[in-house]
SEDOTOR-414686 format. One record per residue (C-alpha): residue number from 1; x, y, z. Coordinates in steps of 0.001 Angstrom, whole numbers, always signed. Each point is the difference from the previous one (the first is absolute). Layout:
BEGIN
<NUM,<X,Y,Z>>
...
end
This chain:
BEGIN
<1,<-15023,+3260,-150>>
<2,<-3143,-1786,+1095>>
<3,<-2784,+768,-2438>>
<4,<+1634,+3246,-1202>>
<5,<+2809,+521,-2477>>
<6,<+2971,+2288,+420>>
<7,<+2507,+1529,-2378>>
<8,<+3539,-479,+1306>>
<9,<+3452,+903,-1262>>
<10,<+2967,-1624,+1753>>
<11,<+3572,+1168,-561>>
<12,<+3119,-1795,+1205>>
<13,<+3573,+1118,-430>>
<14,<+3207,-1819,+834>>
<15,<+1550,-224,+2495>>
<16,<-3151,+343,+2112>>
<17,<-2561,+2737,-626>>
<18,<-3742,-521,-270>>
<19,<-3006,+2213,-767>>
<20,<-3654,-990,-390>>
<21,<-2796,+2331,-975>>
<22,<-3575,-1274,+283>>
<23,<-3185,+1704,-1160>>
<24,<-3348,-1378,+1167>>
<25,<-3199,+1793,-990>>
<26,<+1976,+3162,-784>>
<27,<+1845,+26,+3347>>
<28,<+3810,-258,-157>>
<29,<+2410,-1523,+2521>>
<30,<+3795,-287,-265>>
<31,<+2548,-2101,+1897>>
<32,<+3745,+65,-583>>
<33,<+3310,-1292,+1358>>
<34,<+3276,+1718,-880>>
<35,<+2238,-2581,+1649>>
<36,<-33,+1848,+3327>>
<37,<-3462,+1415,+730>>
<38,<-3525,-1154,-808>>
<39,<-2481,+2755,-698>>
<40,<-3485,+302,-1355>>
<41,<-2775,+2338,-1024>>
<42,<-3177,-1457,+1505>>
<43,<-3267,+243,-1933>>
<44,<-1410,+2209,+2756>>
<45,<+1722,+2836,+1780>>
<46,<+2128,+2924,-1107>>
<47,<+1371,-1514,-3209>>
<48,<+3513,+487,+1377>>
<49,<+2511,-2875,+336>>
<50,<+224,-1651,+3431>>
<51,<+2668,-2314,+1418>>
<52,<-1439,-3523,+339>>
<53,<+555,-2438,+2907>>
<54,<+2811,-2570,+30>>
<55,<-2467,-2798,-870>>
<56,<-815,+1714,-3316>>
<57,<+3676,+767,-633>>
<58,<+928,-3661,+373>>
<59,<-2679,-1116,-2483>>
<60,<+1008,+2665,-2528>>
<61,<+3699,-836,+317>>
<62,<-864,-3591,-988>>
<63,<-2089,+1274,-2940>>
<64,<+2923,+2153,-1149>>
<65,<+2146,-3076,-682>>
<66,<-461,-143,-3789>>
<67,<+1592,-3450,-288>>
<68,<-1710,-1614,+2987>>
<69,<+1582,-1699,+3007>>
<70,<+1386,-3052,-1838>>
<71,<+2327,+1883,-2363>>
<72,<+3334,+651,+1753>>
<73,<-1595,-1119,+3269>>
<74,<+3347,-378,+1806>>
<75,<+1094,+3536,-877>>
<76,<-3374,+1244,+1336>>
<77,<+562,-1875,+3265>>
<78,<-2795,-2558,-515>>
<79,<+177,-3745,+679>>
<80,<-1597,-2389,-2494>>
<81,<-843,-3663,+647>>
<82,<-1437,-2511,-2466>>
<83,<-2825,-1766,+1858>>
<84,<-772,-2478,-2779>>
<85,<-2704,-416,-2642>>
<86,<-3723,+484,+329>>
<87,<-2969,-650,-2259>>
<88,<-1935,+3159,-876>>
<89,<-2976,+397,-2332>>
<90,<+2303,+766,-2922>>
<91,<+2376,-2938,+631>>
<92,<+3201,-531,+1979>>
<93,<+1614,+2905,+1810>>
<94,<+3255,+485,+1880>>
<95,<-710,+1214,+3542>>
<96,<+2586,+2517,+1222>>
<97,<+152,+1711,+3386>>
<98,<+1377,+3545,-48>>
<99,<+1127,+1462,+3329>>
<100,<+478,+3666,-687>>
<101,<+2683,+2115,+1603>>
<102,<-2599,+1878,+2063>>
<103,<-1482,-3231,+1422>>
<104,<-3040,-505,-2242>>
<105,<-517,-3539,-1314>>
<106,<-1666,-820,-3323>>
<107,<-521,-3251,-1844>>
<108,<+385,+284,-3780>>
<109,<-1339,-2647,-2361>>
<110,<+1814,-150,-3354>>
<111,<-1457,-1885,-2937>>
<112,<+2271,-3051,-367>>
<113,<+226,+412,-3810>>
<114,<+300,+3774,-485>>
<115,<+1411,+984,+3444>>
<116,<-2427,+2942,+38>>
<117,<-1574,+860,+3345>>
<118,<-3631,-1128,+27>>
<119,<-853,+518,+3684>>
<120,<+1381,+1793,+3058>>
<121,<-1166,-636,+3585>>
<122,<+1002,+2284,+2838>>
<123,<-1042,+1896,+3102>>
<124,<-520,+3740,+162>>
<125,<-859,+2312,+2820>>
<126,<-2851,+2296,-976>>
<127,<-1032,+2622,+2545>>
<128,<+1555,-2056,+2805>>
<129,<-1619,-3314,-1002>>
<130,<+1992,-2832,-1558>>
<131,<-1702,-1408,-3119>>
<132,<+991,-3139,-1899>>
<133,<-204,+891,-3662>>
<134,<+369,-1700,-3333>>
<135,<+597,+1340,-3485>>
<136,<-460,-1852,-3282>>
<137,<+2066,+1264,-2941>>
<138,<-549,-730,-3682>>
<139,<-389,+1318,-3545>>
<140,<+3725,+753,-300>>
<141,<+1089,+2412,-2747>>
<142,<+3406,+1245,-1108>>
<143,<+1074,+3627,+441>>
<144,<+3586,+1234,+81>>
<145,<+1332,-3559,-326>>
<146,<-1816,-1163,+3162>>
<147,<-3176,-2060,+404>>
<148,<-2500,+1828,+2254>>
<149,<-3221,-1385,+1523>>
<150,<-2952,+1932,-1446>>
<151,<-2652,-1644,+2161>>
<152,<+351,-43,+3778>>
<153,<-2803,-1193,+2309>>
<154,<+664,+703,+3675>>
<155,<-1802,-277,+3302>>
<156,<-232,-1699,+3365>>
<157,<+942,-3662,-92>>
<158,<-3027,-2270,-292>>
<159,<-2391,+2871,-716>>
<160,<-1501,-356,-3496>>
<161,<-304,+3797,-370>>
<162,<+3141,+1333,-1663>>
<163,<+1050,+3284,-1543>>
<164,<+1138,-361,-3588>>
<165,<+2621,+2215,-1607>>
<166,<-38,-244,-3786>>
<167,<+2877,+1796,-1730>>
<168,<-733,+1757,-3271>>
<169,<+3451,+1332,-839>>
<170,<+3582,-281,+1264>>
<171,<+2726,+2444,-999>>
<172,<+3675,-485,+844>>
<173,<+2320,+2898,-792>>
<174,<+3743,-125,-686>>
<175,<+768,+735,+3669>>
<176,<-2030,-2974,+1208>>
<177,<-2971,+2024,+1272>>
<178,<-3170,-2081,-301>>
<179,<-3468,+1437,-483>>
<180,<-3086,-2238,+310>>
<181,<-3420,+1112,-1124>>
<182,<-2802,-2370,+991>>
<183,<-3032,-466,-2244>>
<184,<-2929,+2321,+558>>
end
């Protein structure tokens, strides 16, 4: 996060729960989605959980989708369109538009050989302002029979400054709950 590092643990559970706990310089913050309500414990304040605005709930609901929007996209109410091929730094990629049930639109780039997602472009509303963002995914590793990206660089489109999430450990239990622990 900028020049500082943060310890983060992310938990996801099917069919759609999400919890992230972040500690920066000894200060803890929590955000969670139970499938109905988004809540958080801000790093300042009473230390008690607070209901979060709809904007945060929407973002967390998307994060809670363990499999991502392409798996069973029809059952999730999304529309997917193949836009063609595009050259990326790593080679050819399939360019796929995902129109999510809630109206958000993302463009996913899948490596043409492995079919792993290598980039995602989309728009997000952050504090009332719409931002065009991009995420670059890589360093895939297997856990629980699934390949997971263990390096994710994200930020505003065209801005060279990106936040990097580097995953140290992934645990998948028998019930399909996923726990990510980024590197310190």
